[in-house]
C-alpha positions in Angstrom: -54.3 37.7 -3.7 -53.3 41.4 -3.6 -56.6 42.5 -2.3 -56.4 40.0 0.6 -52.9 41.2 1.3 -53.9 44.8 1.4 -56.8 44.0 3.8 -54.5 42.0 6.2 -52.0 44.9 6.1 -54.6 47.6 7.0 -55.9 45.3 9.8 -52.4 44.8 11.1 -51.6 48.6 11.0 -54.9 49.3 12.7 -54.1 46.8 15.5 -50.6 48.2 16.0 -51.9 51.9 16.2 -54.5 50.8 18.7 -52.0 48.8 20.8 -49.6 51.7 20.8 -52.2 54.2 21.7 -53.6 52.0 24.6 -50.1 51.1 25.7 -49.0 54.8 25.8 -52.1 55.6 28.0 -51.6 52.6 30.4 -47.9 53.4 30.5 -48.7 56.7 31.9 -51.2 55.2 34.4 -48.6 52.7 35.5 -45.9 55.4 36.0 -48.3 57.4 38.1 -49.0 54.2 40.3 -45.3 53.3 40.4 -44.7 56.8 41.9 -47.4 56.3 44.5 -46.4 52.9 45.9 -43.5 50.7 47.3 -44.0 47.0 46.2 -43.0 44.2 48.2 -41.2 41.1 46.8 -40.2 38.0 48.7 -38.3 35.1 47.2 -38.2 31.8 48.6 -35.1 29.6 49.0 -36.8 26.9 46.8 -40.1 25.6 45.6 -40.2 22.9 48.1 -43.4 22.9 50.2 -41.4 23.7 53.5 -39.5 26.7 51.9 -42.7 28.0 50.3 -44.4 27.9 53.8 -41.4 29.6 55.3 -41.6 32.4 52.7 -45.1 33.2 53.8 -44.0 33.2 57.5 -41.1 35.6 56.6 -43.5 37.7 54.6 -45.9 38.3 57.5 -43.1 39.1 60.0 -41.3 41.6 57.6 -44.6 43.3 56.7 -45.6 43.7 60.2 -42.1 45.1 61.2 -42.2 47.5 58.2 -45.7 48.9 59.3 -44.1 49.7 62.7 -41.4 51.8 61.0 -43.8 54.2 59.3 -44.6 57.5 61.0 -48.2 58.3 61.6 -49.8 59.4 58.4 -46.6 58.8 56.5 -46.0 60.1 53.0 -44.4 57.8 50.4 -41.1 59.6 50.8 -41.1 59.2 54.6 -42.1 55.5 54.2 -39.2 55.0 51.8 -36.8 56.8 54.1 -37.9 54.6 57.1 -37.4 51.4 55.1 -34.0 52.5 53.8 -32.9 53.3 57.3 -34.0 49.9 58.7 -33.1 47.3 56.0 -30.9 45.5 58.4 -33.7 45.3 60.9 -36.1 44.1 58.3 -33.7 41.3 57.3 -33.2 40.4 60.9 -36.9 40.1 61.3 -36.9 37.5 58.4 -33.9 35.7 59.8 -35.8 35.5 63.2 -38.5 33.5 61.5 -36.0 31.3 59.7 -34.3 30.4 62.9 -37.5 29.9 64.8 -38.5 27.3 62.3 -35.1 25.5 62.4 -33.4 26.7 59.3 -30.1 28.6 58.8 -30.8 30.4 55.6 -29.5 33.9 55.2 -32.0 36.7 54.7 -31.5 39.9 52.8 -33.6 43.0 52.4 -33.0 45.9 50.0 -34.9 48.6 48.2 -34.4 48.6 44.5 -36.2 49.0 41.1 -37.8 45.8 40.1 -40.0 44.8 37.2 -43.4 43.2 38.2 -45.9 41.2 36.0 -49.6 42.2 36.1 -50.9 40.9 39.6 -54.5 40.6 40.7 -55.1 40.5 44.3 -58.3 40.3 46.4 -60.1 43.4 45.5 -57.5 45.2 43.5 -54.9 44.7 40.9 -51.6 46.4 39.7 -50.3 46.7 36.1 -47.0 45.3 35.0 -44.1 47.6 35.1 -41.1 48.9 37.1 -41.6 49.7 40.7 -39.5 50.6 43.7 -39.7 47.5 45.9 -38.7 46.2 49.2 -37.0 42.9 48.1 -36.4 40.1 50.6 -34.4 37.1 49.6 -34.5 34.0 51.6 -31.3 31.6 51.2 -30.6 31.0 47.6 -33.7 32.8 46.3 -34.5 30.2 43.7 -38.2 29.7 44.7 -41.3 31.1 43.6 -41.9 34.9 44.3 -44.7 36.6 46.4 -45.5 40.1 45.3 -47.7 42.7 46.8 -47.5 46.3 48.2 -45.4 47.4 51.2 -46.7 51.0 51.2 -49.6 52.0 51.4 -50.0 48.6 53.3 -52.6 46.9 50.8 -51.4 43.4 51.7 -52.9 43.5 55.1 -56.6 43.4 56.1 -59.4 43.6 53.6 -58.1 45.0 50.3 -61.0 47.1 49.4 -60.9 48.8 52.8 -57.2 49.6 52.5 -57.5 51.0 49.1 -60.3 53.3 50.4 -57.9 54.2 53.3 -55.1 54.9 50.7 -57.5 57.3 48.8 -58.5 59.1 52.0 -54.8 59.6 53.0 -54.1 61.0 49.4 -51.8 58.1 48.5 -53.9 57.5 45.3 -55.8 59.9 43.1 -59.5 58.9 42.5 -58.6 57.8 39.1 -55.7 55.6 40.4 -58.2 54.2 43.1 -60.7 53.3 40.4 -57.9 51.8 38.1 -56.6 49.5 40.8 -60.0 48.4 42.2 -61.6 47.7 38.8 -64.2 50.4 38.9 -63.3 51.0 35.3 -64.2 47.4 34.2 -61.9 45.2 32.4 -58.8 46.7 34.1 -57.0 43.4 34.4 -57.3 42.7 30.7 -56.1 46.2 30.0 -53.1 45.6 32.3 -52.4 42.2 30.5 -52.6 44.1 27.1 -49.9 46.6 28.4 -47.8 43.7 29.6 -48.0 41.9 26.3 -47.2 45.1 24.4 -44.1 45.7 26.6 -42.9 42.2 25.7 -43.5 42.8 22.0 -41.6 46.0 22.1 -38.7 44.2 23.9 -38.5 41.8 21.0 -37.7 44.7 18.6 -35.2 46.5 20.8 -31.4 45.9 20.0 
């Protein structure tokens, strides 16, 4: 009985050590990515089919308006400044869509620090963690979320092409580009492992 217990304890300790080591590395990688992007977070009024469709229409209009605000060859700091200075205009763009479709929901837009789960998109993925985000809330904001990236604009066009463009523009390092596009193989599984580790750490925090 004691022998089995010791073996189990050793296996558990080894698993914790591996998790902490991998989690530490992934945490640094995530922080590097968080310092290179502005996420985009749209929350629907409700989960009804109509409100979910409205959410996507608002998403498209706000993304298009946001891209118009960026200076040519904008840096992350310039993009963030442009967004911060036009939050009312971005909210108004969302309200235009709401009114065009016959609703009277309010729409708010703000930049804030938000936690995002691991998200896999067409051609790239981003790990769970805290990111600066352009957050758009429609109506009561009780519906399903939509997440992506406002800058660099990875949510429009072919994702692989825009990641390449972000690399060329210097928004991502080569290692970050390889990480988000999966050139390192198993990246989504690694991201999920980091997300799970974060949740486990949260259980033991006071």
